[in-house]
KOLKOLMI-784610 format. One record per atom (N, C-alpha, C): chain; x, y negated, z negated; residue in one letter; residue number from 0; atom name. Coordinates in pm, whole numbers. Layout:
% KOLKOLMI-784610
REC,A,X,Y,Z,A,NUM,CA
...
% end
This chain:
% KOLKOLMI-784610
REC,A,-16,763,-1305,X,0,N
REC,A,-71,854,-1205,X,0,CA
REC,A,36,884,-1100,X,0,C
REC,A,43,1009,-1060,X,1,N
REC,A,142,1050,-960,X,1,CA
REC,A,73,1064,-826,X,1,C
REC,A,129,997,-728,X,2,N
REC,A,76,998,-591,X,2,CA
REC,A,172,1078,-503,X,2,C
REC,A,117,1161,-414,X,3,N
REC,A,197,1231,-314,X,3,CA
REC,A,181,1154,-184,X,3,C
REC,A,294,1116,-125,X,4,N
REC,A,289,1039,0,X,4,CA
REC,A,408,1073,88,X,4,C
REC,A,394,1042,216,X,5,N
REC,A,505,1060,310,X,5,CA
REC,A,615,960,277,X,5,C
REC,A,738,1006,287,X,6,N
REC,A,852,918,262,X,6,CA
REC,A,871,822,379,X,6,C
REC,A,930,709,348,X,7,N
REC,A,972,612,449,X,7,CA
REC,A,1124,606,444,X,7,C
REC,A,1184,555,548,X,8,N
REC,A,1330,550,553,X,8,CA
REC,A,1387,472,434,X,8,C
REC,A,1315,374,384,X,9,N
REC,A,1362,297,269,X,9,CA
REC,A,1360,378,139,X,9,C
REC,A,1292,493,138,X,10,N
REC,A,1287,580,21,X,10,CA
REC,A,1408,673,11,X,10,C
REC,A,1487,684,116,X,11,N
REC,A,1593,784,119,X,11,CA
REC,A,1694,771,6,X,11,C
REC,A,1736,650,-37,X,12,N
REC,A,1826,644,-153,X,12,CA
REC,A,1764,706,-280,X,12,C
REC,A,1636,683,-302,X,13,N
REC,A,1569,743,-419,X,13,CA
REC,A,1560,894,-408,X,13,C
REC,A,1535,944,-286,X,14,N
REC,A,1529,1089,-265,X,14,CA
REC,A,1667,1149,-290,X,14,C
REC,A,1771,1085,-238,X,15,N
REC,A,1908,1135,-258,X,15,CA
REC,A,1943,1139,-406,X,15,C
REC,A,1904,1037,-479,X,16,N
REC,A,1931,1033,-623,X,16,CA
REC,A,1860,1149,-694,X,16,C
REC,A,1734,1172,-660,X,17,N
REC,A,1657,1280,-720,X,17,CA
REC,A,1716,1417,-686,X,17,C
REC,A,1750,1440,-559,X,18,N
REC,A,1805,1568,-517,X,18,CA
REC,A,1939,1593,-586,X,18,C
REC,A,2024,1491,-595,X,19,N
REC,A,2153,1505,-662,X,19,CA
REC,A,2133,1540,-809,X,19,C
REC,A,2041,1472,-875,X,20,N
REC,A,2015,1499,-1016,X,20,CA
REC,A,1957,1639,-1036,X,20,C
REC,A,1868,1681,-947,X,21,N
REC,A,1803,1811,-960,X,21,CA
REC,A,1896,1928,-934,X,21,C
REC,A,1983,1916,-834,X,22,N
REC,A,2068,2027,-795,X,22,CA
REC,A,2209,2019,-853,X,22,C
REC,A,2244,1905,-909,X,23,N
REC,A,2378,1886,-968,X,23,CA
REC,A,2366,1817,-1104,X,23,C
REC,A,2297,1882,-1201,X,24,N
REC,A,2279,1820,-1332,X,24,CA
REC,A,2410,1823,-1410,X,24,C
REC,A,2411,1756,-1520,X,25,N
REC,A,2527,1758,-1609,X,25,CA
REC,A,2574,1619,-1640,X,25,C
REC,A,2646,1607,-1749,X,26,N
REC,A,2700,1478,-1791,X,26,CA
REC,A,2850,1476,-1775,X,26,C
REC,A,2912,1374,-1833,X,27,N
REC,A,3057,1362,-1828,X,27,CA
REC,A,3110,1349,-1687,X,27,C
REC,A,3214,1425,-1656,X,28,N
REC,A,3275,1416,-1523,X,28,CA
REC,A,3178,1463,-1415,X,28,C
REC,A,3083,1551,-1451,X,29,N
REC,A,2985,1599,-1352,X,29,CA
REC,A,2893,1486,-1308,X,29,C
REC,A,2864,1393,-1400,X,30,N
REC,A,2780,1278,-1363,X,30,CA
REC,A,2855,1189,-1263,X,30,C
REC,A,2985,1175,-1280,X,31,N
REC,A,3067,1099,-1184,X,31,CA
REC,A,3067,1169,-1049,X,31,C
REC,A,3086,1300,-1050,X,32,N
REC,A,3085,1379,-927,X,32,CA
REC,A,2949,1368,-857,X,32,C
REC,A,2842,1364,-937,X,33,N
REC,A,2707,1354,-881,X,33,CA
REC,A,2691,1227,-798,X,33,C
REC,A,2757,1118,-837,X,34,N
REC,A,2750,993,-760,X,34,CA
REC,A,2805,1012,-619,X,34,C
REC,A,2915,1086,-607,X,35,N
REC,A,2972,1113,-475,X,35,CA
REC,A,2882,1207,-395,X,35,C
REC,A,2828,1308,-463,X,36,N
REC,A,2737,1401,-398,X,36,CA
REC,A,2614,1326,-348,X,36,C
REC,A,2563,1235,-428,X,37,N
REC,A,2445,1156,-391,X,37,CA
REC,A,2468,1079,-262,X,37,C
REC,A,2585,1020,-246,X,38,N
REC,A,2617,947,-122,X,38,CA
REC,A,2612,1041,-1,X,38,C
REC,A,2667,1160,-17,X,39,N
REC,A,2663,1258,91,X,39,CA
REC,A,2522,1304,124,X,39,C
REC,A,2442,1325,20,X,40,N
REC,A,2302,1366,40,X,40,CA
REC,A,2226,1257,114,X,40,C
REC,A,2246,1132,75,X,41,N
REC,A,2176,1022,141,X,41,CA
REC,A,2213,1015,290,X,41,C
REC,A,2340,1032,322,X,42,N
REC,A,2381,1029,462,X,42,CA
REC,A,2320,1146,539,X,42,C
REC,A,2316,1263,475,X,43,N
REC,A,2256,1381,538,X,43,CA
REC,A,2107,1359,563,X,43,C
REC,A,2037,1298,467,X,44,N
REC,A,1895,1266,484,X,44,CA
REC,A,1875,1171,602,X,44,C
REC,A,1958,1067,609,X,45,N
REC,A,1948,971,720,X,45,CA
REC,A,1972,1038,854,X,45,C
REC,A,2070,1128,859,X,46,N
REC,A,2099,1200,984,X,46,CA
REC,A,1979,1284,1026,X,46,C
REC,A,1921,1359,932,X,47,N
REC,A,1803,1440,966,X,47,CA
REC,A,1686,1352,1008,X,47,C
REC,A,1669,1241,938,X,48,N
REC,A,1559,1148,968,X,48,CA
REC,A,1570,1100,1113,X,48,C
REC,A,1689,1067,1156,X,49,N
REC,A,1709,1014,1292,X,49,CA
REC,A,1714,1123,1398,X,49,C
REC,A,1780,1235,1367,X,50,N
REC,A,1806,1339,1467,X,50,CA
REC,A,1687,1432,1489,X,50,C
REC,A,1614,1466,1383,X,51,N
REC,A,1516,1573,1393,X,51,CA
REC,A,1371,1527,1400,X,51,C
REC,A,1345,1400,1391,X,52,N
REC,A,1206,1354,1402,X,52,CA
REC,A,1160,1373,1544,X,52,C
REC,A,1041,1415,1573,X,53,N
REC,A,924,1423,1485,X,53,CA
REC,A,913,1556,1411,X,53,C
REC,A,1014,1642,1419,X,54,N
REC,A,1006,1774,1356,X,54,CA
REC,A,1068,1776,1216,X,54,C
REC,A,1079,1662,1155,X,55,N
REC,A,1130,1651,1019,X,55,CA
REC,A,1037,1560,941,X,55,C
REC,A,999,1604,822,X,56,N
REC,A,914,1523,735,X,56,CA
REC,A,961,1539,591,X,56,C
REC,A,940,1435,515,X,57,N
REC,A,974,1435,373,X,57,CA
REC,A,857,1376,297,X,57,C
REC,A,818,1441,188,X,58,N
REC,A,712,1390,102,X,58,CA
REC,A,769,1359,-34,X,58,C
REC,A,706,1263,-100,X,59,N
REC,A,747,1220,-232,X,59,CA
REC,A,632,1233,-330,X,59,C
REC,A,666,1258,-454,X,60,N
REC,A,574,1243,-566,X,60,CA
REC,A,622,1117,-638,X,60,C
REC,A,537,1016,-640,X,61,N
REC,A,575,885,-693,X,61,CA
REC,A,488,852,-815,X,61,C
REC,A,555,815,-924,X,62,N
REC,A,488,773,-1045,X,62,CA
REC,A,486,621,-1047,X,62,C
REC,A,367,563,-1043,X,63,N
REC,A,353,417,-1050,X,63,CA
REC,A,347,375,-1196,X,63,C
REC,A,432,279,-1231,X,64,N
REC,A,437,232,-1370,X,64,CA
REC,A,403,84,-1377,X,64,C
REC,A,303,43,-1304,X,65,N
REC,A,261,-97,-1303,X,65,CA
REC,A,338,-176,-1199,X,65,C
REC,A,455,-225,-1236,X,66,N
REC,A,534,-307,-1143,X,66,CA
REC,A,636,-227,-1064,X,66,C
REC,A,665,-105,-1106,X,67,N
REC,A,768,-25,-1039,X,67,CA
REC,A,712,112,-1002,X,67,C
REC,A,784,180,-914,X,68,N
REC,A,749,315,-875,X,68,CA
REC,A,874,402,-889,X,68,C
REC,A,857,520,-945,X,69,N
REC,A,967,612,-968,X,69,CA
REC,A,944,739,-888,X,69,C
REC,A,1041,778,-808,X,70,N
REC,A,1034,902,-731,X,70,CA
REC,A,1064,1017,-828,X,70,C
REC,A,962,1099,-857,X,71,N
REC,A,978,1210,-952,X,71,CA
REC,A,977,1346,-882,X,71,C
REC,A,954,1349,-752,X,72,N
REC,A,956,1474,-677,X,72,CA
REC,A,970,1449,-529,X,72,C
REC,A,1028,1545,-459,X,73,N
REC,A,1040,1534,-313,X,73,CA
REC,A,1051,1673,-253,X,73,C
REC,A,1017,1681,-126,X,74,N
REC,A,1032,1805,-50,X,74,CA
REC,A,1048,1767,97,X,74,C
REC,A,1127,1846,167,X,75,N
REC,A,1148,1825,311,X,75,CA
REC,A,1097,1947,387,X,75,C
REC,A,1055,1925,509,X,76,N
REC,A,1018,2036,597,X,76,CA
REC,A,1059,1998,739,X,76,C
REC,A,1107,2098,811,X,77,N
REC,A,1149,2077,950,X,77,CA
REC,A,1132,2209,1023,X,77,C
REC,A,1145,2205,1153,X,78,N
REC,A,1142,2328,1231,X,78,CA
REC,A,1284,2384,1232,X,78,C
REC,A,1295,2515,1208,X,79,N
REC,A,1425,2581,1209,X,79,CA
REC,A,1407,2716,1276,X,79,C
REC,A,1508,2758,1350,X,80,N
REC,A,1498,2887,1417,X,80,CA
REC,A,1512,3000,1316,X,80,C
REC,A,1408,3081,1309,X,81,N
REC,A,1405,3197,1221,X,81,CA
REC,A,1362,3316,1304,X,81,C
REC,A,1446,3417,1306,X,82,N
REC,A,1419,3538,1384,X,82,CA
REC,A,1388,3504,1530,X,82,C
REC,A,1463,3407,1584,X,83,N
REC,A,1454,3373,1725,X,83,CA
REC,A,1344,3276,1764,X,83,C
REC,A,1267,3227,1668,X,84,N
REC,A,1158,3134,1699,X,84,CA
REC,A,1162,3014,1607,X,84,C
REC,A,1120,2896,1657,X,85,N
REC,A,1112,2780,1567,X,85,CA
REC,A,996,2797,1469,X,85,C
REC,A,1028,2788,1341,X,86,N
REC,A,929,2804,1235,X,86,CA
REC,A,942,2688,1137,X,86,C
REC,A,833,2648,1071,X,87,N
REC,A,845,2546,967,X,87,CA
REC,A,925,2600,850,X,87,C
REC,A,1020,2520,804,X,88,N
REC,A,1114,2559,700,X,88,CA
REC,A,1118,2451,594,X,88,C
REC,A,1094,2489,471,X,89,N
REC,A,1090,2396,359,X,89,CA
REC,A,1228,2394,292,X,89,C
REC,A,1273,2274,255,X,90,N
REC,A,1402,2264,187,X,90,CA
REC,A,1400,2153,83,X,90,C
REC,A,1493,2164,-10,X,91,N
REC,A,1518,2060,-110,X,91,CA
REC,A,1394,2018,-189,X,91,C
REC,A,1314,2115,-232,X,92,N
REC,A,1206,2083,-324,X,92,CA
REC,A,1272,2046,-457,X,92,C
REC,A,1253,1923,-499,X,93,N
REC,A,1319,1874,-621,X,93,CA
REC,A,1217,1800,-706,X,93,C
REC,A,1221,1825,-836,X,94,N
REC,A,1139,1753,-932,X,94,CA
REC,A,1232,1703,-1043,X,94,C
REC,A,1217,1577,-1078,X,95,N
REC,A,1299,1517,-1183,X,95,CA
REC,A,1291,1603,-1309,X,95,C
REC,A,1403,1628,-1375,X,96,N
REC,A,1401,1716,-1494,X,96,CA
REC,A,1301,1675,-1602,X,96,C
REC,A,1275,1547,-1618,X,97,N
REC,A,1179,1504,-1721,X,97,CA
REC,A,1033,1524,-1680,X,97,C
REC,A,1009,1562,-1555,X,98,N
REC,A,871,1575,-1506,X,98,CA
REC,A,840,1717,-1457,X,98,C
REC,A,926,1811,-1489,X,99,N
REC,A,903,1950,-1447,X,99,CA
REC,A,793,2015,-1529,X,99,C
REC,A,735,2120,-1471,X,100,N
REC,A,629,2200,-1535,X,100,CA
REC,A,502,2118,-1557,X,100,C
REC,A,478,2024,-1464,X,101,N
REC,A,356,1943,-1469,X,101,CA
REC,A,275,1957,-1339,X,101,C
REC,A,311,2053,-1255,X,102,N
REC,A,237,2077,-1131,X,102,CA
REC,A,282,1993,-1013,X,102,C
REC,A,389,1917,-1027,X,103,N
REC,A,434,1831,-918,X,103,CA
REC,A,488,1914,-802,X,103,C
REC,A,570,2013,-831,X,104,N
REC,A,622,2100,-724,X,104,CA
REC,A,510,2170,-649,X,104,C
REC,A,412,2217,-723,X,105,N
REC,A,296,2286,-662,X,105,CA
REC,A,218,2189,-572,X,105,C
REC,A,198,2065,-617,X,106,N
REC,A,126,1966,-536,X,106,CA
REC,A,203,1934,-408,X,106,C
REC,A,335,1924,-419,X,107,N
REC,A,417,1898,-299,X,107,CA
REC,A,405,2015,-201,X,107,C
REC,A,412,2138,-253,X,108,N
REC,A,398,2256,-167,X,108,CA
REC,A,261,2258,-98,X,108,C
REC,A,155,2230,-172,X,109,N
REC,A,20,2230,-113,X,109,CA
REC,A,7,2124,-5,X,109,C
REC,A,72,2011,-23,X,110,N
REC,A,66,1905,78,X,110,CA
REC,A,130,1953,208,X,110,C
REC,A,247,2014,197,X,111,N
REC,A,315,2067,315,X,111,CA
REC,A,231,2175,381,X,111,C
REC,A,184,2270,303,X,112,N
REC,A,105,2381,356,X,112,CA
REC,A,-22,2331,425,X,112,C
REC,A,-88,2234,365,X,113,N
REC,A,-211,2181,423,X,113,CA
REC,A,-189,2118,559,X,113,C
REC,A,-74,2055,577,X,114,N
REC,A,-45,1993,705,X,114,CA
REC,A,-3,2092,812,X,114,C
REC,A,41,2210,770,X,115,N
REC,A,92,2309,866,X,115,CA
REC,A,-10,2414,906,X,115,C
REC,A,-108,2441,821,X,116,N
REC,A,-193,2559,839,X,116,CA
REC,A,-275,2558,969,X,116,C
REC,A,-304,2443,1024,X,117,N
REC,A,-382,2439,1148,X,117,CA
REC,A,-298,2478,1269,X,117,C
REC,A,-166,2468,1256,X,118,N
REC,A,-77,2489,1371,X,118,CA
REC,A,13,2611,1356,X,118,C
REC,A,54,2642,1234,X,119,N
REC,A,152,2749,1212,X,119,CA
REC,A,95,2857,1122,X,119,C
REC,A,144,2979,1141,X,120,N
REC,A,94,3090,1061,X,120,CA
REC,A,179,3118,938,X,120,C
REC,A,304,3070,935,X,121,N
REC,A,393,3100,825,X,121,CA
REC,A,478,2979,787,X,121,C
REC,A,525,2977,664,X,122,N
REC,A,618,2877,614,X,122,CA
REC,A,732,2952,547,X,122,C
REC,A,857,2910,573,X,123,N
REC,A,974,2978,520,X,123,CA
REC,A,1056,2885,432,X,123,C
REC,A,1137,2946,345,X,124,N
REC,A,1233,2872,263,X,124,CA
REC,A,1336,2970,208,X,124,C
REC,A,1450,2916,166,X,125,N
REC,A,1551,2995,95,X,125,CA
REC,A,1554,2950,-50,X,125,C
REC,A,1585,3043,-138,X,126,N
REC,A,1604,3013,-280,X,126,CA
REC,A,1722,3098,-329,X,126,C
REC,A,1803,3040,-417,X,127,N
REC,A,1913,3116,-474,X,127,CA
REC,A,1856,3222,-567,X,127,C
REC,A,1914,3341,-564,X,128,N
REC,A,1862,3454,-641,X,128,CA
REC,A,1864,3428,-791,X,128,C
REC,A,1956,3345,-839,X,129,N
REC,A,1962,3319,-983,X,129,CA
REC,A,1866,3209,-1028,X,129,C
REC,A,1798,3142,-935,X,130,N
REC,A,1706,3034,-970,X,130,CA
REC,A,1567,3092,-1001,X,130,C
REC,A,1554,3145,-1121,X,131,N
REC,A,1431,3212,-1161,X,131,CA
REC,A,1311,3118,-1169,X,131,C
REC,A,1332,2994,-1213,X,132,N
REC,A,1221,2899,-1224,X,132,CA
REC,A,1161,2872,-1086,X,132,C
REC,A,1246,2850,-986,X,133,N
REC,A,1197,2824,-851,X,133,CA
REC,A,1128,2948,-795,X,133,C
REC,A,1187,3065,-816,X,134,N
REC,A,1125,3187,-767,X,134,CA
REC,A,987,3207,-828,X,134,C
REC,A,973,3174,-954,X,135,N
REC,A,843,3187,-1021,X,135,CA
REC,A,740,3093,-958,X,135,C
REC,A,779,2969,-932,X,136,N
REC,A,689,2874,-866,X,136,CA
REC,A,647,2926,-730,X,136,C
REC,A,744,2969,-650,X,137,N
REC,A,713,3015,-514,X,137,CA
REC,A,625,3140,-516,X,137,C
REC,A,651,3233,-609,X,138,N
REC,A,568,3353,-619,X,138,CA
REC,A,425,3317,-655,X,138,C
REC,A,408,3224,-750,X,139,N
REC,A,273,3180,-789,X,139,CA
REC,A,200,3112,-673,X,139,C
REC,A,276,3054,-582,X,140,N
REC,A,215,2985,-467,X,140,CA
REC,A,201,3077,-345,X,140,C
REC,A,231,3206,-360,X,141,N
REC,A,206,3302,-253,X,141,CA
REC,A,323,3335,-162,X,141,C
REC,A,444,3295,-197,X,142,N
REC,A,560,3329,-115,X,142,CA
REC,A,610,3468,-151,X,142,C
REC,A,662,3539,-50,X,143,N
REC,A,716,3673,-70,X,143,CA
REC,A,855,3682,-9,X,143,C
REC,A,941,3764,-68,X,144,N
REC,A,1077,3785,-18,X,144,CA
REC,A,1069,3866,111,X,144,C
REC,A,1136,3817,217,X,145,N
REC,A,1139,3891,343,X,145,CA
REC,A,1281,3930,381,X,145,C
REC,A,1382,3871,315,X,146,N
REC,A,1520,3901,351,X,146,CA
REC,A,1613,3855,239,X,146,C
REC,A,1721,3928,219,X,147,N
REC,A,1824,3888,124,X,147,CA
REC,A,1952,3863,200,X,147,C
REC,A,2031,3769,151,X,148,N
REC,A,2159,3738,214,X,148,CA
REC,A,2248,3666,117,X,148,C
REC,A,2352,3601,171,X,149,N
REC,A,2448,3531,89,X,149,CA
REC,A,2474,3392,147,X,149,C
REC,A,2500,3297,57,X,150,N
REC,A,2536,3163,101,X,150,CA
REC,A,2680,3164,149,X,150,C
REC,A,2723,3052,205,X,151,N
REC,A,2860,3036,253,X,151,CA
REC,A,2960,3060,141,X,151,C
REC,A,2925,3021,18,X,152,N
REC,A,3015,3035,-95,X,152,CA
REC,A,2994,3164,-174,X,152,C
REC,A,2913,3257,-119,X,153,N
REC,A,2902,3391,-176,X,153,CA
REC,A,2790,3415,-275,X,153,C
REC,A,2702,3316,-298,X,154,N
REC,A,2589,3339,-389,X,154,CA
REC,A,2478,3411,-315,X,154,C
REC,A,2407,3496,-388,X,155,N
REC,A,2295,3568,-329,X,155,CA
REC,A,2177,3473,-308,X,155,C
REC,A,2115,3480,-191,X,156,N
REC,A,1998,3397,-162,X,156,CA
REC,A,1889,3485,-104,X,156,C
REC,A,1766,3436,-117,X,157,N
REC,A,1649,3508,-69,X,157,CA
REC,A,1576,3422,33,X,157,C
REC,A,1534,3482,143,X,158,N
REC,A,1448,3415,239,X,158,CA
REC,A,1305,3451,201,X,158,C
REC,A,1223,3349,176,X,159,N
REC,A,1083,3369,139,X,159,CA
REC,A,992,3323,251,X,159,C
REC,A,875,3385,259,X,160,N
REC,A,775,3348,359,X,160,CA
REC,A,639,3344,291,X,160,C
REC,A,560,3249,337,X,161,N
REC,A,420,3243,294,X,161,CA
REC,A,334,3241,418,X,161,C
REC,A,236,3327,421,X,162,N
REC,A,138,3325,529,X,162,CA
REC,A,43,3209,504,X,162,C
REC,A,23,3127,606,X,163,N
REC,A,-66,3012,594,X,163,CA
REC,A,-206,3043,646,X,163,C
REC,A,-228,3164,692,X,164,N
REC,A,-360,3203,743,X,164,CA
REC,A,-462,3190,632,X,164,C
REC,A,-568,3120,660,X,165,N
REC,A,-676,3104,564,X,165,CA
REC,A,-659,2988,469,X,165,C
REC,A,-541,2921,470,X,166,N
REC,A,-525,2804,385,X,166,CA
REC,A,-607,2689,441,X,166,C
REC,A,-653,2604,354,X,167,N
REC,A,-728,2487,395,X,167,CA
REC,A,-641,2365,374,X,167,C
REC,A,-651,2267,461,X,168,N
REC,A,-568,2147,446,X,168,CA
REC,A,-587,2081,310,X,168,C
REC,A,-474,2042,248,X,169,N
REC,A,-475,1977,117,X,169,CA
REC,A,-493,1827,134,X,169,C
REC,A,-427,1771,234,X,170,N
REC,A,-441,1629,264,X,170,CA
REC,A,-397,1607,408,X,170,C
REC,A,-439,1497,470,X,171,N
REC,A,-397,1471,608,X,171,CA
REC,A,-246,1462,617,X,171,C
REC,A,-191,1510,726,X,172,N
REC,A,-45,1512,741,X,172,CA
REC,A,-6,1495,886,X,172,C
REC,A,105,1425,911,X,173,N
REC,A,150,1408,1049,X,173,CA
REC,A,213,1533,1106,X,173,C
REC,A,229,1640,1029,X,174,N
REC,A,290,1762,1082,X,174,CA
REC,A,206,1819,1194,X,174,C
REC,A,77,1799,1191,X,175,N
REC,A,-8,1856,1295,X,175,CA
REC,A,30,1805,1433,X,175,C
REC,A,109,1698,1439,X,176,N
REC,A,153,1645,1569,X,176,CA
REC,A,270,1725,1626,X,176,C
REC,A,314,1831,1559,X,177,N
REC,A,427,1910,1608,X,177,CA
REC,A,391,1995,1728,X,177,C
REC,A,265,2018,1754,X,178,N
REC,A,226,2105,1865,X,178,CA
REC,A,261,2048,1998,X,178,C
% end
């Protein structure tokens, strides 16, 4: 059974491992490179955890296997300035490659949305234009393109927005304390 829960600081190494695997797949020398990337991701997570709380939250999808628990999904949300105002911004939605297309990403999104809908009217995120699978998930969940731009390294990216008006809370969340 997969449980969605708020991350704890002790979960950050598992989140870093998942994010590195999800965004930097590959074997051979790429797997070696991924180890270095993972260390950087973990430090970045720790920095956000310390610097941006209470306006930073991370959720996990955890598969319990009796004696162990495996992090199979994660998502982060924080306040970020968008069009001159602080808005909730979703980042690093990651699902382990062996557990994709099972509704885990959708459940993580619903958890975030449920915690935000009482306080905020919109949720934003960026997605790379070539990431068709992610765009499909976000479109199915009600996100729409509001702006196109480019990353620092020149890839096309899309800014997506979802209106949270009328959404009902999916589960209790500490995000409501952002007011």
